[in-house]
C-alpha positions in Angstrom: 53.4 0.2 15.1 56.3 2.4 15.2 59.1 2.2 12.5 62.4 2.8 14.3 65.9 3.8 12.8 67.4 0.6 12.7 64.9 0.3 9.5 62.5 -2.8 10.6 58.7 -2.1 12.4 59.5 -3.3 16.0 56.0 -2.6 17.8 52.4 -2.5 17.2 49.9 -2.2 19.5 46.4 -4.0 20.2 43.7 -3.2 22.5 41.9 -6.7 23.2 39.2 -7.7 25.6 39.4 -6.8 29.4 42.1 -9.1 30.4 44.6 -8.7 27.3 47.5 -9.3 29.3 50.5 -11.8 29.1 48.6 -15.4 29.3 49.5 -16.4 32.4 48.4 -13.8 34.9 45.6 -12.2 36.2 44.4 -8.5 36.5 43.7 -6.6 39.5 41.0 -4.9 37.8 39.1 -8.3 37.6 38.1 -11.3 39.6 37.8 -13.7 36.8 39.5 -14.9 34.1 38.6 -13.8 31.1 38.9 -16.4 28.1 37.8 -14.6 25.1 40.1 -12.0 25.7 43.1 -14.1 26.3 42.0 -15.8 22.8 41.8 -12.5 20.9 45.7 -11.4 21.9 47.0 -15.0 21.1 45.3 -14.6 17.7 47.3 -11.1 17.6 50.4 -12.9 18.8 50.0 -15.7 16.1 49.4 -13.3 13.3 52.5 -11.2 14.0 54.5 -14.2 14.4 53.1 -15.8 10.9 53.9 -12.4 9.3 57.5 -12.0 10.5 58.5 -15.3 9.8 57.2 -15.0 6.2 59.4 -13.9 3.6 56.8 -12.7 1.2 55.1 -10.3 2.7 57.3 -8.2 4.7 60.8 -9.3 3.9 63.3 -7.4 6.1 60.7 -6.1 8.3 59.9 -7.3 11.8 56.6 -5.9 13.4 56.2 -5.7 17.2 53.7 -4.9 19.6 52.3 -3.7 22.7 49.4 -5.0 24.5 47.1 -2.9 26.7 44.2 -3.8 29.3 41.1 -1.6 28.6 38.6 -2.7 31.0 37.5 1.2 31.8 37.0 4.0 30.1 40.2 5.5 31.9 42.1 2.5 30.8 41.3 3.3 27.3 42.3 6.8 27.4 45.5 5.9 29.4 46.7 3.3 26.4 45.6 5.9 23.5 47.6 8.5 25.2 50.7 6.3 25.4 50.0 5.5 21.7 50.3 9.0 20.8 53.0 10.1 22.9 56.0 10.8 20.9 58.6 7.3 21.2 60.7 7.7 24.4 58.6 10.5 25.8 55.6 10.7 27.7 54.3 13.6 25.9 52.3 14.2 22.8 53.6 17.0 20.2 50.8 19.2 18.6 51.9 20.1 15.2 50.3 21.9 12.3 50.6 19.2 9.8 49.5 15.9 11.9 50.3 14.2 8.5 54.1 14.1 9.6 53.2 13.2 13.3 55.3 10.0 14.3 53.9 8.7 17.5 54.7 5.5 19.5 52.5 3.2 17.3 51.5 3.4 13.7 48.3 1.6 13.8 46.0 0.3 16.7 43.9 -3.1 16.6 40.8 -2.7 18.8 39.3 -2.3 21.3 36.4 -5.0 21.8 33.7 -2.4 22.8 31.3 0.5 21.2 32.0 2.9 24.2 35.8 2.0 24.2 36.2 2.4 20.2 34.5 5.5 20.1 36.5 7.2 22.5 40.0 5.4 21.0 38.4 6.8 17.1 38.0 10.3 18.7 41.9 10.7 20.0 43.6 8.9 17.4 41.7 10.3 14.3 43.4 14.1 14.4 46.8 12.1 14.1 45.3 9.8 11.1 46.6 6.7 13.1 44.6 3.8 11.5 42.2 2.1 14.1 41.0 -1.1 12.7 38.4 -2.7 15.3 37.7 -6.3 15.3 34.4 -5.9 17.2 32.5 -2.9 17.6 30.1 -2.6 14.6 28.1 1.0 15.3 27.3 2.6 12.4 28.2 5.9 13.6 31.8 4.7 13.7 31.8 4.7 9.9 31.1 8.7 9.5 34.2 9.4 8.1 33.8 13.2 8.9 34.2 12.7 12.4 36.1 9.1 12.7 38.6 9.2 9.5 41.2 6.7 10.6 38.3 4.3 11.7 38.4 1.1 10.1 36.8 -2.6 11.4 36.8 -6.1 10.1 33.6 -6.9 11.1 30.3 -5.9 9.4 28.6 -2.6 10.2 25.3 -2.5 12.1 23.5 -1.1 9.6 23.8 -4.4 7.5 23.1 -6.2 10.4 20.0 -4.8 11.1 18.9 -4.6 7.4 19.3 -8.4 7.9 17.4 -8.8 10.7 14.5 -6.8 9.2 14.8 -9.3 6.2 14.6 -12.1 8.8 11.5 -11.2 10.3 9.7 -10.2 7.1 10.8 -13.4 5.7 8.7 -15.3 8.4 6.1 -12.7 8.4 6.8 -11.3 11.9 5.3 -7.9 12.3 4.5 -7.8 15.8 7.3 -7.7 17.9 9.3 -6.3 21.5 12.6 -4.9 20.7 15.1 -5.3 24.2 19.1 -3.8 24.1 21.6 -3.1 26.3 22.3 -0.1 27.8 25.5 0.9 25.8 26.2 2.6 22.6 25.9 -0.8 20.7 22.4 -1.7 22.0 21.2 1.9 22.1 22.1 2.5 18.2 21.1 -0.8 17.2 17.5 -0.6 19.0 17.0 2.8 17.5 18.2 2.0 13.7 15.8 -1.4 14.2 13.3 0.6 15.1 13.7 3.3 12.3 14.1 0.5 9.7 11.2 -1.8 11.1 8.7 0.9 11.1 9.3 1.6 7.6 8.8 -1.9 6.2 5.5 -2.6 8.3 6.9 -4.0 11.6 5.2 -2.9 14.6 7.2 -2.6 18.0 4.8 -3.6 20.6 7.2 -3.1 23.4 10.9 -1.5 23.7 12.9 -2.1 26.4 16.6 -1.4 27.5 18.9 -3.8 30.0 20.0 -1.2 32.7 23.9 -1.4 33.0 23.5 -2.3 36.8 20.3 -4.4 36.1 20.7 -8.1 38.2 18.7 -11.0 38.0 15.2 -10.9 39.2 15.7 -7.3 40.6 12.7 -4.6 40.3 13.8 -3.2 37.3 14.3 -6.6 35.5 11.0 -8.2 37.0 9.2 -4.4 35.9 10.5 -5.4 32.2 9.6 -9.0 31.8 6.0 -8.1 33.1 5.5 -5.5 30.4 6.8 -8.0 27.8 4.6 -10.6 28.9 2.0 -7.9 28.3 2.9 -7.2 25.0 1.8 -10.6 23.9 4.3 -10.9 21.3 5.8 -14.2 19.9 8.8 -12.7 18.7 11.5 -10.7 20.7 14.2 -9.1 19.0 17.4 -8.7 21.8 20.0 -6.3 20.0 22.4 -6.5 23.0 26.3 -7.1 24.0 26.4 -10.3 26.2 26.8 -9.4 29.8 23.6 -7.5 29.7 22.0 -9.9 27.5 22.8 -12.7 29.8 21.1 -11.1 32.7 17.9 -10.4 30.4 17.8 -14.1 29.6 18.4 -15.2 33.5 15.1 -12.9 34.1 13.3 -14.7 31.5 14.2 -17.9 33.1 13.1 -16.7 36.3 10.0 -15.3 35.1 9.1 -18.5 33.3 8.4 -16.4 29.6 8.3 -19.3 27.4 7.1 -20.5 23.8 8.9 -17.4 22.3 11.1 -16.6 19.2 14.4 -14.8 20.5 16.4 -12.9 17.8 19.8 -12.6 18.8 22.3 -9.8 17.6 25.7 -10.9 16.5 27.6 -10.2 19.9 25.7 -12.7 21.5 24.1 -15.1 18.8 26.8 -18.2 19.2 28.4 -17.0 22.7 28.5 -19.9 25.3 28.4 -17.4 27.6 24.3 -17.3 26.8 23.6 -20.6 26.2 25.2 -21.6 29.5 22.5 -19.8 31.6 20.6 -22.3 33.5 17.1 -23.3 32.0 17.7 -21.2 29.0 16.8 -24.4 26.9 13.0 -23.9 27.7 12.4 -20.4 26.5 11.6 -21.3 22.6 13.4 -20.6 19.8 16.4 -18.6 19.3 17.5 -17.6 16.0 20.5 -15.1 15.3 22.4 -13.2 13.0 26.2 -14.0 13.1 29.6 -13.1 11.2 30.1 -15.8 8.8 32.0 -18.6 10.7 35.8 -18.6 9.6 38.7 -20.3 11.4 42.4 -18.9 11.7 44.3 -22.0 10.6 47.1 -23.0 13.1 45.8 -20.6 16.3 44.8 -23.7 18.1 47.4 -25.8 17.7 50.0 -22.1 18.6 47.8 -22.1 21.6 48.5 -25.6 22.8 52.5 -25.3 22.1 52.6 -22.0 24.0 50.9 -23.7 27.5 53.5 -26.5 26.6 56.2 -24.4 26.6 55.2 -22.6 30.0 55.9 -24.8 32.8 55.4 -22.4 35.6 52.8 -22.8 38.2 50.4 -20.5 39.6 51.5 -18.6 42.6 51.6 -15.1 44.2 53.6 -12.5 42.0 56.5 -11.0 42.6 56.4 -7.5 44.3 56.0 -5.0 42.0 55.3 -7.1 39.0 53.2 -5.9 36.1 51.2 -7.6 33.8 51.2 -5.1 31.4 52.1 -1.6 31.0 49.0 -0.3 32.9 48.3 -3.4 35.0 49.8 -4.1 38.6 49.0 -8.1 39.1 48.4 -9.7 42.2 48.1 -13.1 41.4 49.9 -15.2 38.4 48.9 -18.6 37.1 49.7 -21.3 34.9 47.5 -23.2 32.6 47.9 -26.9 31.4 47.2 -28.8 28.5 43.9 -30.2 30.0 42.8 -26.9 31.8 43.5 -24.0 29.1 40.6 -22.3 27.9 38.2 -23.7 25.1 38.0 -22.7 21.7 34.4 -22.3 20.9 32.8 -20.7 17.6 32.4 -17.2 19.1 36.2 -17.1 20.1 37.4 -18.2 16.8 34.7 -15.6 15.0 36.3 -12.9 16.6 40.1 -14.3 16.8 39.6 -14.0 12.9 38.6 -10.9 12.9 41.7 -9.7 14.8 43.8 -12.2 12.5 42.3 -10.2 9.6 42.8 -6.6 10.8 46.8 -7.5 11.5 47.2 -8.5 7.8 45.6 -5.7 6.4 48.3 -3.3 8.5 51.0 -5.6 7.1 49.4 -5.7 3.6 49.2 -1.9 3.9 52.7 -1.4 4.8 53.6 -3.7 1.9 52.5 -1.3 -0.6 53.9 1.8 1.4 57.2 0.0 1.9 57.2 -1.0 -1.7 57.8 -4.6 -0.8 56.9 -5.8 -4.0 60.4 -6.3 -5.3 61.4 -8.6 -2.5 63.0 -6.0 -0.4 60.9 -3.4 1.9 62.4 0.4 1.9 63.6 1.8 5.2 61.7 5.4 4.9 60.0 6.9 8.0 56.4 5.4 8.1 53.6 8.1 8.7 50.1 7.1 10.0 48.4 9.0 7.3 50.4 7.2 4.8 49.5 3.7 6.0 46.0 4.9 6.7 46.0 5.7 2.7 47.2 2.3 1.9 45.2 0.3 4.2 41.9 2.0 2.5 43.3 0.4 -0.7 44.0 -2.9 0.4 42.4 -5.9 -1.3 43.8 -9.5 -0.9 42.9 -12.9 -0.5 43.2 -14.6 3.2 42.5 -18.3 3.0 40.0 -18.0 0.6 38.7 -14.7 2.2 38.6 -11.4 0.3 39.8 -8.5 2.7 38.7 -5.1 1.5 37.2 -2.0 2.6 34.6 0.3 1.3 34.6 4.3 1.5 33.5 3.8 5.2 35.9 1.3 6.4 33.5 -1.7 6.2 34.5 -4.8 4.9 32.8 -6.5 2.1 31.8 -9.3 4.8 28.2 -11.2 5.0 26.4 -12.7 8.0 25.2 -16.2 8.6 21.4 -16.7 9.9 22.0 -19.2 12.8 19.5 -20.9 14.9 20.4 -22.6 18.7 20.0 -26.6 18.6 19.5 -28.5 22.1 18.5 -31.5 20.2 22.2 -33.1 21.1 23.6 -34.2 24.4 24.9 -30.2 24.5 24.1 -26.9 23.4 25.3 -26.2 19.3 24.0 -24.1 16.8 23.6 -24.8 13.1 24.0 -22.1 10.1 20.2 -22.2 8.5 21.0 -19.5 6.1 23.0 -16.5 4.6 23.0 -13.0 3.5 24.1 -11.6 0.2 24.7 -7.8 -0.8 23.8 -5.6 -3.6 20.9 -5.7 -3.2 20.7 -6.9 0.5 19.0 -10.6 0.8 18.5 -13.4 2.4 18.8 -17.2 1.6 17.5 -19.1 4.5 16.5 -23.1 4.6 13.8 -23.2 6.6 13.4 -26.8 6.9 16.5 -26.7 9.2 15.1 -25.1 12.1 13.3 -26.7 15.2 10.4 -24.8 16.2 9.2 -24.7 19.6 5.7 -25.4 19.1 3.6 -28.3 18.0 4.5 -30.1 14.4 7.5 -27.9 14.0 5.2 -25.2 12.6 6.4 -22.0 12.2 5.2 -19.5 15.1 3.0 -16.4 14.0 3.6 -12.8 15.9 0.9 -10.7 14.4 -1.4 -8.3 16.2 -4.4 -8.8 13.9 -4.7 -11.5 11.5 -4.5 -10.4 7.9 -8.0 -9.8 6.3 -9.8 -11.2 3.6 -9.8 -10.1 0.1 -11.5 -6.9 -0.3 -11.5 -6.1 3.2 -9.7 -2.7 4.7 -7.5 -2.8 7.9 -8.7 -0.1 9.5 -6.1 0.9 12.5 -7.0 0.5 16.2 -5.1 2.2 18.6 -1.4 3.8 17.7 0.2 0.8 15.9 -1.0 0.3 12.3 -0.4 -3.8 13.1 -3.5 -3.8 15.1 -6.4 -3.5 13.1 -10.3 -4.3 12.4 -11.2 -5.8 8.8 -13.9 -3.6 7.2 -15.2 -4.6 4.0 -15.2 -2.4 1.2 -18.6 -1.6 -0.1 -19.4 -1.5 -3.6 -18.1 1.3 -5.7 -14.7 1.2 -3.9 -11.6 -1.2 -4.0 -8.5 -2.3 -2.2 -5.6 -1.1 -3.5 -2.8 -3.1 -2.0 -0.5 -0.2 -1.9 -2.9 1.4 0.8 -4.3 -1.7 3.0 -6.0 0.6 5.1 -8.4 2.4 3.1 -10.6 1.7 0.4 -10.6 3.7 -2.6 -13.5 4.9 -4.9 -13.6 4.1 -8.4 -13.3 6.4 -11.0 -16.8 7.7 -12.8 -16.2 5.0 -15.6 -15.5 2.1 -13.4 -17.5 0.1 -11.3 -16.6 -2.7 -8.5 -18.9 -5.2 -6.3 -18.0 -5.3 -2.6 -15.1 -6.5 -1.1 -13.2 -5.8 -4.3 -9.8 -5.3 -5.1 -9.8 -3.8 -8.6 -12.2 -1.5 -10.4 -13.7 -2.8 -13.7 -14.7 -0.7 -16.6 -18.5 0.0 -17.0 -20.5 -1.2 -19.6 -22.0 1.8 -21.9 -25.6 1.0 -22.5 -28.5 2.3 -24.5 -31.5 1.4 -26.9 -29.8 0.8 -29.8 -31.8 0.3 -33.5 -30.2 -3.1 -34.1 -32.2 -4.6 -30.8 -35.5 -6.6 -31.5 -37.5 -4.5 -29.1 -36.1 -1.2 -31.3 -37.3 -2.9 -34.4 -41.0 -3.9 -33.2 -41.2 -0.2 -32.0 -39.7 1.3 -35.4 -42.3 -1.1 -37.1 -45.1 -0.1 -34.8 -44.2 3.9 -35.1 -43.9 3.6 -38.8 -47.0 1.5 -39.6 -48.7 4.5 -37.3 -47.3 7.3 -39.5 -48.3 5.6 -42.7 -51.7 5.0 -41.6 -51.9 8.8 -40.6 -50.6 9.4 -43.9 -53.1 6.9 -45.9 -56.0 8.9 -43.7 -54.9 11.9 -44.9 -55.0 11.2 -48.3 -58.7 9.5 -48.1 -60.3 12.1 -46.5 -58.9 14.8 -49.0 -60.1 12.1 -51.5 -63.8 12.1 -49.5 -63.2 15.8 -48.3 -67.0 17.0 -49.5 -68.5 13.8 -48.2 -70.9 14.1 -45.0 -68.5 11.9 -42.9 -65.6 14.1 -43.7 -67.3 17.3 -42.8 -68.8 16.1 -39.7 -65.4 15.1 -38.6 -64.1 18.7 -39.0 -63.3 19.2 -42.5 -59.9 20.7 -43.2 -59.2 20.4 -39.4 -58.5 16.7 -39.9 -55.6 17.1 -41.7 -54.4 19.8 -38.8 -55.0 17.0 -36.3 -53.4 14.1 -38.6 -50.8 16.5 -39.1 -49.9 16.8 -35.5 -50.0 13.2 -34.9 -47.5 12.7 -37.8 -45.4 15.5 -36.0 -45.7 13.6 -32.7 -45.1 10.1 -34.2 -41.9 11.5 -35.6 -40.4 12.6 -32.8 -40.6 8.9 -31.3 -37.4 8.1 -33.8 -35.6 10.0 -31.3 -36.0 7.6 -28.5 -33.7 4.6 -30.5 -30.0 4.7 -30.7 -27.8 6.8 -29.1 -28.6 9.9 -27.7 -27.5 12.9 -29.5 -28.2 16.6 -28.7 -30.8 16.7 -31.8 -32.4 13.8 -30.6 -32.6 14.8 -27.1 -33.8 18.3 -28.1 -36.4 17.0 -30.4 -37.9 13.8 -29.4 -40.3 14.9 -26.4 -40.5 18.4 -27.6 -42.2 17.1 -31.1 -44.5 14.5 -29.3 -46.0 17.1 -26.6 -46.2 19.4 -29.0 -48.0 17.0 -31.9 -50.2 16.0 -28.9 -51.6 19.0 -27.4 -52.4 20.4 -31.2 -54.6 17.0 -31.7 -56.0 17.4 -28.4 -56.9 21.1 -28.7 -58.3 20.1 -32.3 -60.3 17.3 -30.8 -61.2 19.4 -27.9 -62.6 22.4 -30.2 -64.6 19.8 -32.3 -66.4 18.1 -29.5 -67.1 21.7 -28.1 -68.5 22.8 -31.5 -70.8 19.8 -31.7 -72.5 20.3 -27.9 -72.7 24.1 -28.6 -74.7 23.6 -31.9 -77.0 21.0 -31.0 -77.8 22.5 -27.5 -76.7 26.1 -26.6 -77.1 27.5 -30.0 -80.7 28.3 -30.3 -80.3 29.7 -26.2 -77.4 31.6 -27.2 -77.8 32.8 -31.0 -75.8 36.0 -30.2 -72.9 34.2 -28.5 -73.1 31.6 -31.5 -72.7 34.2 -34.2 -70.3 35.7 -32.5 -68.1 32.4 -32.4 -68.7 32.0 -36.0 -68.0 35.4 -36.9 -64.4 35.4 -35.4 -63.6 32.1 -35.9 -63.7 30.4 -32.5 -62.3 27.2 -33.0 -59.6 28.1 -35.0 -58.4 31.0 -32.5 -58.7 28.5 -29.6 -56.7 25.7 -31.8 -53.7 28.5 -32.4 -54.1 29.9 -28.6 -54.0 26.4 -27.1 -51.0 25.5 -29.7 -49.3 28.6 -29.0 -49.5 27.9 -25.4 -48.0 24.4 -25.6 -45.4 25.9 -28.3 -44.0 28.3 -25.6 -43.7 26.1 -22.8 -41.8 23.6 -25.5 -39.7 26.9 -26.5 -39.1 27.5 -22.8 -38.4 23.8 -21.8 -35.7 23.9 -24.5 -34.1 27.3 -23.6 -34.2 27.2 -19.9 -33.9 23.1 -18.8 -32.2 22.0 -22.5 -32.5 18.4 -22.9 -28.7 17.0 -22.9 -27.3 14.2 -23.7 -26.2 12.4 -20.5 -24.0 9.4 -18.8 -26.3 8.2 -15.8 -23.8 6.7 -13.2 -26.4 6.4 -10.6 -28.9 3.9 -11.9 -26.6 0.8 -11.7 -23.1 0.3 -10.3 -21.6 -1.8 -13.5 -23.3 0.2 -15.8 -23.5 3.7 -17.6 -26.6 4.9 -19.0 -26.8 7.1 -22.1 -29.8 8.7 -22.0 -31.2 12.8 -22.4 -32.1 14.8 -19.2 -35.6 15.9 -20.1 -37.4 13.7 -18.2 -36.0 15.3 -14.9 -36.5 18.8 -15.9 -39.8 21.5 -15.0 -40.2 21.7 -18.7 -41.1 18.3 -19.2 -43.4 18.4 -16.4 -45.3 21.6 -17.7 -45.5 20.0 -20.7 -47.2 17.0 -19.4 -49.5 18.8 -17.0 -50.6 21.1 -20.1 -51.5 17.8 -22.3 -53.3 16.5 -19.4 -55.6 19.3 -19.1 -56.0 19.0 -22.5 -57.1 15.6 -22.2 -59.5 16.2 -19.1 -61.3 18.9 -21.4 -61.3 16.7 -24.3 -63.1 14.1 -22.2 -65.7 16.7 -20.5 -66.8 18.0 -23.8 -67.2 14.5 -25.6 -69.0 13.5 -22.5 -71.5 16.4 -22.4 -72.2 15.3 -26.4 -72.9 11.8 -25.5 -76.8 12.2 -26.4 -76.0 14.0 -29.8 -77.3 11.9 -33.2 -75.2 8.9 -33.8 -73.3 10.5 -36.6 -72.2 13.2 -34.3 -72.0 11.2 -31.2 -67.9 10.8 -30.8 -68.3 10.1 -26.7 -67.4 6.6 -26.5 -64.8 6.5 -28.9 -62.8 9.5 -27.9 -63.6 7.9 -24.1 -62.0 5.1 -25.6 -58.9 7.0 -26.9 -58.6 9.1 -23.8 -58.7 6.5 -21.7 -55.9 4.2 -23.5 -53.8 7.7 -23.2 -54.3 7.6 -19.4 -53.4 3.8 -18.8 -50.5 4.5 -21.1 -48.9 7.4 -18.9 -49.9 5.4 -15.6 -48.1 2.0 -16.7 -45.2 4.6 -17.7 -44.8 6.6 -14.3 -45.4 3.0 -12.3 -42.9 1.2 -14.4 -40.4 4.3 -14.6 -40.8 4.2 -10.5 -39.3 0.5 -10.4 -37.1 0.3 -13.4 -34.6 2.4 -14.6 -32.7 0.3 -16.8 -31.4 0.7 -20.6 -35.1 -0.4 -22.0 -36.5 2.8 -20.1 -36.7 4.7 -23.4 -38.4 2.1 -25.2 -41.1 2.3 -22.4 -41.6 5.8 -22.8 -42.0 5.6 -26.4 -44.6 2.9 -26.1 -46.6 5.1 -23.9 -46.6 8.0 -26.2 -46.8 5.1 -29.2 -50.4 3.9 -27.5 -51.4 7.6 -26.6 -51.0 8.7 -30.6 -52.3 5.5 -31.6 -55.1 5.5 -29.0 -56.2 9.1 -30.3 -56.2 8.1 -34.1 -58.2 5.1 -33.3 -60.6 6.3 -31.4 -61.7 9.5 -33.6 -60.3 8.6 -37.4 -61.1 4.7 -37.5 -64.6 4.8 -37.5 -64.5 7.6 -39.8 -62.2 5.3 -42.2 -64.5 2.4 -41.6 -67.7 4.3 -43.0 -65.9 6.0 -46.3 -64.2 2.4 -46.8 -67.1 -0.3 -45.7 -70.5 1.5 -45.1 -70.7 4.1 -47.9 -74.4 4.1 -47.7 -73.9 5.6 -44.1 -71.9 8.4 -45.6 -75.0 10.5 -47.4 -76.4 13.4 -46.9 -80.1 11.9 -46.4 -78.4 9.6 -43.8 -77.3 12.5 -41.8 -80.7 14.6 -42.0 -82.5 11.7 -40.8 -80.2 11.2 -38.0 -80.6 14.9 -37.1 -84.6 14.7 -37.4 -84.6 11.8 -35.3 -82.5 13.9 -32.6 -84.9 16.6 -32.8 -88.2 14.7 -32.4 -86.4 13.0 -29.4 -85.6 16.2 -27.8 -89.0 17.6 -28.2 -90.8 14.8 -26.7 -88.7 15.2 -23.6 
């Protein structure tokens, strides 16, 4: 646009599709008429005339324009150079302050391709000439550092890619093929879709670019079709310009690739250029992203009126006839009302973007020229000033809000469309739309007619979803291809990482194929449990009986029975049994440090003292009756040096040292056991796993064997001194108890294992007490006639006679 000295805006420049020329001529650059470009420049003419005929927007200002055909890169560069030239000249002035530069036009609408738009933006940006594009949607054009004067009335590909990814996710399609055109639109779109799709868990099984030189069915396209078929994807996203997309789908029809879902980018989603491909109706389901459908009120009637007003007929153009400033025409033609280009939805959608772009410039001029008062000022208009005002526009155009964000993008949304072949001819229907902040989709899935049986939604996955609690172990390079492996016990599958089973914490557990961990149950042998009450009662009863026996023996200390049992040595034996019995209380309740230190050591030490006393008592009886006469010197030395007491002290001290070493080196500590049961935390002590426990147990076992040996040697002693049967019984009960304990412990490691240990120890102590002391208590209480000196002397005499006779 240019502001001439007459005080009105006289010219505006637009760059539409390749044949944006006066409407009745064909360009020498093309062999076929471009109806789409025709509709675009007619939309521009219509919008300018509408604005010029309005007294509200730009009163006393008339907009003018120039049209350029940019069917090639060179034509686009030529057009931009003409626009940037000083009015009335063919040269461009390079000034230090480009903001005060006044070129031929103050704004540019177009061009239609991304490549041409990029070249145009690169040339116009240094001079801050507004470039408002109605078709290119590349995200790179929104980089203001490179293209500060670029705006567009179509949403950026950044949002289109986001919508496509959301569309794929809404149907669960994660295994797709991706095809693009060999231009900036297709290449950048494919790259952006691959990046965003991969971030959202979508795998690209095949990615291909349609060469710009490709033809339907040629070697390059057959190779692409083979690879596409080999990829075995149900969904194919085609991010392509219209012409390469047509070549691609003609090849698809030739290769008979059917039963797929094709996702269309905005450029061809509703284009009849694609829907007219022979046989395309059989390729499957076509969904696409399209600009929200809007119409330019009165445009169709405007074109019809234009055709009716033109009475020319097709014929040769006059010699040197110029269709536009850069086209030499070779053939001119006229339309009739019956043969004029049809107005499809795609053409109307793009025409509306042209319409909106012209109105954006007009509203920017409205603010710049101060037209709110009813008249516009007649000052000089510089492109940089106009660019600043265009960025600020915010107006309502036929119920459509027109405004731009900081990147020059409009606040427009997309429609989701589906191709429909159910009627007599092709059409499409809107099945959803997008919303911003945040980006989301609203889709009515019931409107879609799927190509499969029973109208079922197709699936497009490399591997089917795993069952709950199964990890997806990736096979190959794509994370969408995996094997399902069940999570083992003690691990779980976190939804945030479906590829690896994660271990539960120490205080947690999980069964096989679990998706979560559960708290472990802390267990120990509590005081209030029934088995604890039984063991507590039994141990307390034993302790009371031991104390009672001590009192009974003290009362009858001088009687033959007590003296033959060991006299005062019996109190040491009863005391050791009491100490061992007291230690058994440590097996009940929650383990503490004191309990772990004392329970096994007190029992082991008490049992060792008892067995030492029992061993030396049995040894003394055998020695007195059998060897004292044969070894009088040894017997006198034994009596003189208190051999019995010395043995007990040494034997007990040895066990005491073992227990102290056990406590010092292998200190029994409370522990939380996690290995026995996956769902339980066992509270226990560590003493059973230590070498100290083994040494103490072996030592007591040796004492038991020596006791048995000594008592067995005295099996033929006088009846009152013959303790072989009773000692054998008590030791046999001891052995059986511990054999039963170790057998049980080898197969059972539950919370009642301390109860089993306590029961074995209690049996051992009870057996020792009952085998040695109960018969003597019976004689004292029930057979006092046998507790006399005369009876004992008679028994000894009987033993002497029996020995003499043998």
